C-alpha positions in Angstrom: 46.2 -33.8 153.3 47.2 -30.4 152.6 45.5 -28.5 149.5 49.0 -29.2 147.3 48.9 -33.2 147.9 45.0 -32.9 147.0 45.9 -30.9 144.1 47.9 -33.5 143.0 46.2 -36.1 143.0 42.9 -34.7 141.3 40.7 -34.5 144.3 39.9 -30.9 144.1 38.3 -31.1 140.7 34.7 -31.9 141.3 34.9 -30.1 144.9 32.2 -27.0 144.8 32.9 -23.7 146.9 30.8 -24.6 150.0 32.7 -28.0 150.3 36.2 -25.8 150.1 34.9 -23.6 153.0 33.5 -26.3 155.3 36.7 -28.6 154.6 38.7 -24.8 155.6 36.1 -23.9 158.6 36.9 -27.9 159.8 40.4 -27.6 159.4 40.6 -24.2 161.8 38.4 -25.6 164.2 40.6 -28.6 165.3 44.2 -28.4 165.7 46.3 -30.4 164.1 46.8 -34.0 166.3 50.1 -34.4 167.8 51.0 -38.4 167.2 54.2 -38.4 169.6 53.9 -39.4 172.6 55.3 -37.1 175.6 57.0 -40.0 177.3 57.7 -43.7 177.3 54.2 -45.7 178.8 55.5 -49.2 179.0 57.3 -48.4 182.2 53.9 -46.8 183.8 52.4 -49.8 182.6 54.3 -52.6 184.1 54.5 -50.4 187.6 50.9 -50.4 187.8 51.0 -54.6 186.9 53.4 -54.6 189.9 51.5 -52.4 192.3 48.1 -54.5 192.8 48.5 -58.3 192.3 45.8 -60.2 190.6 43.2 -61.5 192.9 40.6 -64.0 191.7 36.9 -62.8 193.2 35.1 -65.4 195.4 32.4 -66.4 192.7 35.3 -67.8 190.1 35.9 -70.0 192.6 32.6 -71.3 193.2 32.2 -71.7 189.7 35.8 -73.8 189.6 34.2 -75.6 192.1 30.7 -76.1 190.6 32.0 -77.3 187.7 34.2 -79.7 188.8 31.8 -81.4 190.9 29.2 -81.5 187.5 32.7 -83.4 186.0 32.9 -85.7 189.0 29.1 -86.9 189.0 29.0 -86.5 185.2 31.8 -87.5 183.8 31.0 -87.7 179.9 30.2 -84.1 180.2 34.0 -83.6 179.3 33.8 -85.0 176.7 30.7 -83.3 175.3 33.0 -79.7 176.2 36.3 -81.2 175.0 34.3 -82.0 171.5 33.2 -78.6 171.1 36.6 -77.0 172.2 
């Protein structure tokens, strides 16, 4: 927010000289941020997704197998888990 905008909104009325000095020091210390993108990022995201296929780790398969065997031996648990969804 510029000094002019702050004056328009009445924000500098209670500001002390020390606060003004701090604000100016911070403004000089940090350059303005460029929010514009240099290029479109979506093609890069798509190429990364296409470059490596999704791999399922071994422990995911182990958990799926364990869950299936538990549901086979204890079919009542299906209702318990369905209730909590």
